[in-house]
Structures are given as C-alpha cells and as structure tokens.
VEXVEX-509027 format. One record per residue (C-alpha): residue number from 1; x, y, z. Coordinates in Angstrom, 1 decimal, always signed. Example, Ala and Ser with C-alpha at 12.3 -4.5 7.8 and 13.67 -1.06 7.14 Angstrom:
<sites>
site k:1; px:+12.3; py:-4.5; pz:+7.8
site k:2; px:+13.7; py:-1.1; pz:+7.1
</sites>
This chain:
<sites>
site k:1; px:-78.3; py:+70.8; pz:-12.3
site k:2; px:-79.0; py:+67.1; pz:-11.8
site k:3; px:-79.5; py:+65.5; pz:-8.4
site k:4; px:-78.3; py:+62.0; pz:-7.4
site k:5; px:-78.9; py:+59.8; pz:-4.5
site k:6; px:-75.7; py:+57.9; pz:-3.7
site k:7; px:-75.2; py:+54.8; pz:-1.5
site k:8; px:-71.8; py:+54.1; pz:+0.0
site k:9; px:-70.7; py:+50.5; pz:+0.5
site k:10; px:-68.8; py:+49.1; pz:+3.5
site k:11; px:-68.4; py:+52.1; pz:+5.7
site k:12; px:-68.6; py:+52.3; pz:+9.5
site k:13; px:-67.7; py:+48.6; pz:+9.8
site k:14; px:-65.1; py:+48.0; pz:+12.4
site k:15; px:-62.4; py:+50.4; pz:+13.6
site k:16; px:-60.7; py:+51.0; pz:+10.2
site k:17; px:-63.5; py:+52.1; pz:+7.9
site k:18; px:-65.1; py:+54.9; pz:+9.9
site k:19; px:-66.7; py:+57.6; pz:+7.8
site k:20; px:-68.9; py:+60.0; pz:+9.8
site k:21; px:-71.7; py:+61.9; pz:+8.1
site k:22; px:-70.1; py:+65.3; pz:+8.4
site k:23; px:-66.9; py:+63.9; pz:+6.8
site k:24; px:-68.9; py:+62.4; pz:+4.0
site k:25; px:-70.7; py:+65.7; pz:+3.4
site k:26; px:-67.4; py:+67.6; pz:+3.4
site k:27; px:-65.8; py:+65.1; pz:+1.0
site k:28; px:-68.8; py:+65.4; pz:-1.4
site k:29; px:-68.5; py:+69.1; pz:-1.3
site k:30; px:-64.8; py:+68.9; pz:-2.1
site k:31; px:-65.8; py:+66.8; pz:-5.1
site k:32; px:-67.8; py:+69.8; pz:-6.4
site k:33; px:-71.2; py:+68.7; pz:-5.2
site k:34; px:-73.8; py:+71.1; pz:-3.7
site k:35; px:-77.0; py:+70.7; pz:-1.7
site k:36; px:-75.3; py:+67.8; pz:+0.0
site k:37; px:-77.4; py:+65.9; pz:+2.6
site k:38; px:-76.9; py:+62.7; pz:+4.4
site k:39; px:-79.4; py:+60.3; pz:+6.1
site k:40; px:-78.4; py:+58.1; pz:+9.0
site k:41; px:-74.8; py:+57.0; pz:+9.3
site k:42; px:-74.9; py:+54.1; pz:+6.9
site k:43; px:-73.8; py:+56.0; pz:+3.8
site k:44; px:-76.9; py:+57.5; pz:+2.2
site k:45; px:-76.2; py:+60.8; pz:+0.4
site k:46; px:-78.0; py:+63.3; pz:-1.8
site k:47; px:-76.0; py:+65.6; pz:-4.0
site k:48; px:-76.5; py:+68.1; pz:-6.8
site k:49; px:-73.8; py:+68.2; pz:-9.4
site k:50; px:-73.1; py:+69.3; pz:-13.0
site k:51; px:-72.2; py:+65.7; pz:-13.8
site k:52; px:-74.6; py:+64.0; pz:-16.1
site k:53; px:-74.2; py:+60.2; pz:-15.5
site k:54; px:-74.2; py:+57.9; pz:-12.5
site k:55; px:-70.7; py:+56.7; pz:-13.5
site k:56; px:-69.2; py:+60.2; pz:-13.4
site k:57; px:-70.9; py:+61.0; pz:-10.1
site k:58; px:-69.6; py:+57.7; pz:-8.6
site k:59; px:-66.1; py:+58.3; pz:-9.9
site k:60; px:-65.9; py:+61.9; pz:-8.5
site k:61; px:-67.3; py:+60.8; pz:-5.1
site k:62; px:-65.1; py:+57.8; pz:-4.9
site k:63; px:-62.0; py:+59.9; pz:-5.6
site k:64; px:-63.0; py:+62.4; pz:-2.9
site k:65; px:-63.7; py:+59.7; pz:-0.4
site k:66; px:-60.4; py:+58.0; pz:-1.1
site k:67; px:-58.6; py:+61.3; pz:-0.7
site k:68; px:-60.4; py:+62.0; pz:+2.6
site k:69; px:-60.3; py:+58.6; pz:+4.2
site k:70; px:-57.4; py:+56.8; pz:+2.7
site k:71; px:-59.5; py:+53.8; pz:+1.7
site k:72; px:-61.8; py:+53.0; pz:-1.2
site k:73; px:-65.5; py:+53.6; pz:-0.7
site k:74; px:-67.5; py:+52.0; pz:-3.6
site k:75; px:-70.4; py:+54.4; pz:-4.4
site k:76; px:-73.5; py:+53.6; pz:-6.3
site k:77; px:-75.6; py:+56.6; pz:-7.5
site k:78; px:-79.2; py:+56.8; pz:-8.8
site k:79; px:-81.3; py:+59.7; pz:-10.1
site k:80; px:-84.4; py:+60.5; pz:-8.0
site k:81; px:-86.6; py:+59.0; pz:-10.7
site k:82; px:-84.5; py:+55.7; pz:-10.6
site k:83; px:-84.9; py:+55.5; pz:-6.8
site k:84; px:-88.6; py:+56.1; pz:-7.1
site k:85; px:-88.8; py:+53.3; pz:-9.6
site k:86; px:-86.9; py:+50.9; pz:-7.2
site k:87; px:-89.3; py:+51.7; pz:-4.4
site k:88; px:-92.3; py:+51.2; pz:-6.8
site k:89; px:-90.9; py:+47.8; pz:-7.8
site k:90; px:-90.4; py:+46.9; pz:-4.1
site k:91; px:-94.1; py:+47.7; pz:-3.5
site k:92; px:-95.1; py:+45.5; pz:-6.4
site k:93; px:-92.9; py:+42.6; pz:-5.3
site k:94; px:-93.9; py:+42.9; pz:-1.6
site k:95; px:-97.5; py:+42.6; pz:-2.5
site k:96; px:-96.7; py:+39.1; pz:-3.9
site k:97; px:-95.3; py:+37.9; pz:-0.5
site k:98; px:-97.1; py:+39.6; pz:+2.4
site k:99; px:-95.5; py:+39.8; pz:+5.8
site k:100; px:-91.9; py:+39.3; pz:+4.4
site k:101; px:-88.9; py:+41.5; pz:+4.9
site k:102; px:-87.5; py:+43.2; pz:+1.9
site k:103; px:-83.9; py:+44.3; pz:+1.3
site k:104; px:-82.5; py:+45.7; pz:-2.0
site k:105; px:-79.0; py:+45.2; pz:-3.2
site k:106; px:-78.1; py:+48.3; pz:-5.3
site k:107; px:-75.7; py:+47.5; pz:-8.1
site k:108; px:-73.1; py:+49.7; pz:-9.8
site k:109; px:-74.0; py:+48.2; pz:-13.1
site k:110; px:-77.0; py:+46.2; pz:-14.3
site k:111; px:-76.1; py:+42.6; pz:-14.4
site k:112; px:-75.7; py:+40.6; pz:-17.6
site k:113; px:-78.7; py:+38.5; pz:-18.5
site k:114; px:-77.0; py:+35.3; pz:-17.4
site k:115; px:-76.1; py:+36.8; pz:-14.0
site k:116; px:-79.6; py:+38.2; pz:-13.5
site k:117; px:-81.1; py:+34.8; pz:-14.5
site k:118; px:-78.8; py:+33.0; pz:-11.9
site k:119; px:-79.9; py:+35.4; pz:-9.2
site k:120; px:-83.5; py:+35.1; pz:-10.2
site k:121; px:-83.4; py:+31.4; pz:-10.0
site k:122; px:-82.0; py:+31.4; pz:-6.4
site k:123; px:-84.0; py:+28.7; pz:-4.7
site k:124; px:-84.2; py:+28.6; pz:-0.9
site k:125; px:-87.4; py:+28.1; pz:+1.1
site k:126; px:-88.8; py:+31.5; pz:+2.2
site k:127; px:-86.5; py:+33.5; pz:+0.0
site k:128; px:-87.6; py:+35.3; pz:-3.1
site k:129; px:-85.5; py:+37.4; pz:-5.5
site k:130; px:-86.4; py:+39.8; pz:-8.3
site k:131; px:-83.8; py:+41.5; pz:-10.5
site k:132; px:-84.8; py:+44.7; pz:-12.2
site k:133; px:-82.2; py:+46.9; pz:-13.7
site k:134; px:-79.5; py:+47.8; pz:-11.1
site k:135; px:-81.6; py:+46.6; pz:-8.2
site k:136; px:-81.9; py:+43.1; pz:-6.7
site k:137; px:-84.9; py:+42.8; pz:-4.5
site k:138; px:-84.6; py:+40.2; pz:-1.8
site k:139; px:-87.8; py:+39.2; pz:-0.1
site k:140; px:-87.2; py:+37.1; pz:+3.0
site k:141; px:-89.7; py:+35.3; pz:+5.1
site k:142; px:-87.0; py:+34.6; pz:+7.8
site k:143; px:-87.0; py:+36.4; pz:+11.1
site k:144; px:-83.7; py:+38.0; pz:+10.3
site k:145; px:-81.4; py:+38.9; pz:+7.4
site k:146; px:-78.6; py:+36.9; pz:+9.1
site k:147; px:-80.6; py:+33.6; pz:+8.6
site k:148; px:-80.9; py:+34.0; pz:+4.9
site k:149; px:-78.8; py:+32.4; pz:+2.2
site k:150; px:-79.7; py:+35.2; pz:-0.1
site k:151; px:-77.3; py:+38.0; pz:+0.9
site k:152; px:-75.5; py:+41.0; pz:-0.6
site k:153; px:-72.4; py:+38.8; pz:-0.7
site k:154; px:-74.2; py:+36.3; pz:-3.0
site k:155; px:-75.4; py:+39.2; pz:-5.1
site k:156; px:-71.9; py:+40.6; pz:-5.5
site k:157; px:-70.4; py:+37.2; pz:-6.4
site k:158; px:-73.0; py:+36.9; pz:-9.2
site k:159; px:-73.6; py:+40.5; pz:-10.3
site k:160; px:-70.7; py:+42.7; pz:-9.2
site k:161; px:-70.3; py:+45.6; pz:-6.7
site k:162; px:-73.4; py:+46.2; pz:-4.7
site k:163; px:-74.6; py:+47.7; pz:-1.4
site k:164; px:-77.7; py:+46.6; pz:+0.5
site k:165; px:-80.4; py:+48.6; pz:+2.1
site k:166; px:-83.6; py:+47.7; pz:+4.0
site k:167; px:-86.6; py:+48.8; pz:+1.9
site k:168; px:-87.8; py:+51.1; pz:+4.8
site k:169; px:-84.6; py:+53.2; pz:+4.4
site k:170; px:-85.1; py:+53.4; pz:+0.6
site k:171; px:-88.8; py:+54.5; pz:+1.1
site k:172; px:-87.7; py:+57.1; pz:+3.5
site k:173; px:-85.0; py:+58.4; pz:+1.2
site k:174; px:-87.5; py:+58.5; pz:-1.7
site k:175; px:-90.0; py:+60.5; pz:+0.4
site k:176; px:-87.3; py:+62.9; pz:+1.6
site k:177; px:-85.2; py:+63.4; pz:-1.6
site k:178; px:-87.4; py:+62.5; pz:-4.6
</sites>
C-alpha cells in the first residue's frame, strides 16, 4: 500500500486550534490509515493507505481532522519520492546562496505558470525564490523569517493553500520516512 507524508496547516496556533500529536494519529487511523507516525508537534504525519492520489489522501485526512477537532485542517500530502525530490531541489538551490536560511512552502496544487512566474520574480534584497512543482523554496539571507517579505502568506495569495516548513525539518522527515 502507498505511503504518504502529510503536512497540516495552521494547527497549534493560539488557544482554539490545538491538535496534539496523539489526536492527529488517532484521527488519521480513524480515516483508515495505518503505520501512522508523527514528528514534532507542528503537523508532520506519515501514513500508509490504500488511497492512490495525494488529493484523496488529503480529503480523507481533512474529513477526519474536521470530525475530530471541529475546525478545518488543510492538509498537503506527498509521496516519499516527491519529498525526496523537494529535499534534493533544496540542496541544489541552497548551493547557489551559501549561508542562507531556507524554508519551503508546500502547496496543495502546483501553481499555474503565471502564478509561479510572479512568485519567481519576487524581488527583495537578500530573498530568493524558486518554484518547482508543488514546492516554493524561499532562500533568505535575513537573520529571521519574520524579517522577510517573502512569506507563506505571500505564497498563498499568489499560488493557493500552502504550509511552510524549515528545510531542516524536511530533511529530517526524508531521512526518517523516505
């Protein structure tokens, strides 16, 4: 059966969107997933399921999360091969700008060419962006993500639903689950 790595958006922010790891695992199992594993409490999940596309995995998990929590939890799923590709792309892009911090906005759907071009042409000193498939790589020379103009919010306004992870987390997940 296929394995997917899923990323939950906007959980554990404030008092009303709490979703502990154990509850995430139980909800995923209620959706029919097996071999469920989480990593840190920011919404990183590995599941095995009979579902055959990222869309059907996302829909099943989102339905289970809504039923469990009472609020929507946008979920973005990738195969292990896709996650390995995102990490390989990050390594390639990082080599171009040494010493920078890299974050990746993971998209539900690949952006249309016009949206990808708009993101790719983002111009701010010390900020670099590369769009490849359903991943937007943000390479930042600033000291902190909070100083950047290139954010997940900007990505979502231009390309649709996304969630953001530091590349270190994605590398760890690829090493553990792929």
